C-alpha positions in Angstrom: -5.1 5.1 7.0 -7.4 3.1 5.0 -6.9 -0.6 4.3 -6.5 -1.9 0.8 -6.1 -5.4 -0.6 -3.9 -6.8 -3.3 -6.3 -8.5 -5.7 -3.6 -10.9 -6.9 -2.5 -12.5 -3.6 -4.9 -11.0 -1.0 -2.3 -9.3 1.2 -3.6 -6.2 3.1 -1.8 -2.9 3.0 -2.4 0.5 4.4 -3.2 3.2 1.8 -0.9 6.2 1.9 -0.4 9.5 0.0 2.3 9.9 -2.6 4.1 12.3 -0.3 5.7 9.3 1.6 7.8 8.8 -1.5 9.7 12.1 -1.0 13.4 11.5 -0.5 13.3 7.7 -1.1 15.6 5.9 -3.4 14.5 3.8 -6.4 14.2 0.5 -4.5 12.3 2.1 -1.6 9.8 3.8 -4.1 9.3 0.4 -5.7 8.6 -1.2 -2.3 6.0 1.5 -1.6 4.2 1.1 -4.9 4.0 -2.7 -5.2 2.6 -5.5 -3.1 5.1 -6.9 -0.5 4.3 -10.5 -1.4 3.6 -10.8 -5.1 5.0 -7.4 -6.3 1.7 -6.5 -8.0 1.5 -2.7 -8.7 -0.6 -0.7 -6.2 -2.7 0.7 -9.1 -4.5 -2.7 -8.9 -5.3 -2.6 -5.2 -8.9 -2.6 -4.0 -9.9 -0.2 -1.3 -11.6 -1.7 1.8 -13.4 1.3 3.4 -15.1 -0.7 6.1 -12.0 -2.4 7.5 -10.2 -1.1 10.6 -6.8 0.4 10.3 -3.8 -1.9 10.5 -1.4 -1.9 13.4 2.4 -1.7 12.8 2.9 -5.4 13.5 0.1 -6.6 11.2 0.5 -8.1 7.7 0.7 -5.4 5.1 2.4 -2.8 7.1 4.1 -0.4 6.2 1.9 1.6 3.9 1.7 1.4 0.2 0.9 4.3 -2.2 -2.4 3.8 -4.0 -3.5 5.9 -6.9 -6.8 7.2 -5.5 -5.0 8.9 -2.6 -2.4 10.8 -4.7 -2.1 14.5 -3.9 
């Protein structure tokens, strides 16, 4: 997964496809489409293509759905 950054607060997230939203309730969908810290929408996120992938215990995990990776 690619790393992306919230331009509002700087938190890193892993970019994910919209398919991870399948079967989630409204609150879970919101959590996957907004920053974990400041709740900025993922449509504002900046892709960081040269960054290494995040590990499960690192800041920003789990993944967030970002518009440029939609199916």
